[in-house]
C-alpha positions as CSV (number, residue, x, y, z in Angstrom):
1,X,-3.5,5.8,13.6
2,X,-6.0,4.4,11.1
3,X,-4.8,1.7,8.8
4,X,-4.6,2.0,5.9
5,X,-3.8,5.7,5.7
6,X,-4.9,7.9,2.8
7,X,-1.4,7.7,1.4
8,X,-1.4,3.9,1.5
9,X,-4.8,3.8,-0.2
10,X,-3.7,6.1,-3.0
11,X,-0.6,4.0,-3.6
12,X,-2.6,0.8,-3.6
13,X,-5.1,2.2,-6.1
14,X,-2.4,3.7,-8.4
15,X,-0.2,0.6,-8.4
16,X,-2.6,-1.3,-10.6
17,X,-1.9,1.2,-13.5
18,X,1.1,1.1,-15.7
19,X,4.1,3.3,-14.8
20,X,3.8,5.7,-17.8
21,X,0.1,6.3,-17.2
22,X,-1.4,9.2,-15.2
23,X,-2.4,8.1,-11.7
24,X,-6.0,7.1,-11.3
25,X,-6.3,8.8,-8.0
26,X,-4.6,12.1,-7.2
27,X,-6.4,13.2,-4.0
28,X,-8.0,12.1,-0.8
29,X,-11.3,13.4,-2.2
30,X,-11.3,10.6,-4.8
31,X,-10.7,8.0,-2.2
32,X,-13.5,9.4,0.0
33,X,-15.9,9.4,-2.9
34,X,-15.0,5.8,-4.0
35,X,-15.2,4.3,-0.5
36,X,-18.5,6.1,0.3
37,X,-20.1,5.0,-2.9
38,X,-19.0,1.4,-2.3
39,X,-20.2,1.5,1.3
40,X,-23.7,2.7,0.1
41,X,-23.7,-0.3,-2.3
42,X,-23.0,-2.6,0.6
43,X,-25.7,-1.0,2.7
44,X,-28.0,-1.5,-0.3
45,X,-27.4,-5.2,-0.3
46,X,-24.2,-5.8,-2.4
47,X,-22.1,-8.6,-1.2
48,X,-18.7,-7.8,0.4
49,X,-15.7,-8.8,-1.8
50,X,-13.4,-9.5,1.1
51,X,-13.5,-12.4,3.6
52,X,-14.6,-12.1,7.2
53,X,-16.7,-9.0,6.6
54,X,-19.4,-10.0,9.0
55,X,-19.7,-7.6,11.9
56,X,-17.7,-4.9,10.2
57,X,-19.1,-1.5,9.3
58,X,-19.8,-1.0,5.6
59,X,-17.3,1.8,5.3
60,X,-14.6,-0.4,6.9
61,X,-15.4,-3.1,4.4
62,X,-15.2,-0.6,1.5
63,X,-11.8,0.7,2.6
64,X,-10.5,-2.9,2.9
65,X,-11.9,-3.8,-0.6
66,X,-10.2,-0.7,-2.1
67,X,-6.9,-1.4,-0.4
68,X,-6.8,-5.0,-1.5
69,X,-7.6,-4.2,-5.1
70,X,-11.1,-5.8,-5.1
71,X,-12.7,-2.6,-6.1
72,X,-11.3,-0.4,-8.9
73,X,-11.6,3.3,-9.4
74,X,-12.2,3.9,-13.1
75,X,-10.9,7.0,-14.9
76,X,-13.7,9.2,-16.2
77,X,-13.6,8.0,-19.9
78,X,-13.7,4.3,-18.8
79,X,-16.5,5.1,-16.3
80,X,-18.6,6.5,-19.1
81,X,-18.1,3.4,-21.3
82,X,-18.9,1.2,-18.3
83,X,-22.1,3.1,-17.6
84,X,-23.1,2.7,-21.3
85,X,-22.5,-1.0,-21.2
86,X,-24.6,-1.4,-18.0
87,X,-27.4,0.6,-19.6
88,X,-27.4,-1.7,-22.6
89,X,-27.5,-4.8,-20.4
90,X,-30.5,-3.4,-18.5
91,X,-32.3,-2.6,-21.7
92,X,-31.6,-6.1,-23.1
93,X,-32.9,-7.7,-19.9
94,X,-36.0,-5.5,-19.9
95,X,-36.7,-6.4,-23.5
96,X,-36.2,-10.1,-22.8
97,X,-38.5,-9.9,-19.8
98,X,-41.2,-8.1,-21.9
99,X,-41.0,-10.8,-24.5
100,X,-41.4,-13.5,-21.9
101,X,-44.4,-11.7,-20.4
102,X,-46.0,-11.3,-23.8
103,X,-45.5,-15.0,-24.6
104,X,-47.0,-16.0,-21.3
105,X,-50.1,-13.8,-21.7
106,X,-50.6,-15.1,-25.2
107,X,-50.9,-18.7,-24.0
């Protein structure tokens, strides 16, 4: 048997929410999407958030991160807000980089 099981992962993800809230994850599909997305991030160069990840497969690392609460699955409305915040940060960084480039070329 694979550890943790889907049931254990769903319980681990949902225990971070308050009791009166709707569960963040209701299905195995949500778990599969979250772990595969995180595994792709790790493959793309993101640092693992759990110790002793060397030699493990990216999917195994992603499952462990989710189970230990290192990675959160955001409800849809929070995800939209988070994406907007990230876009604003990228725009700000690009503007700052353009200003630096302009100042450098003027000198």
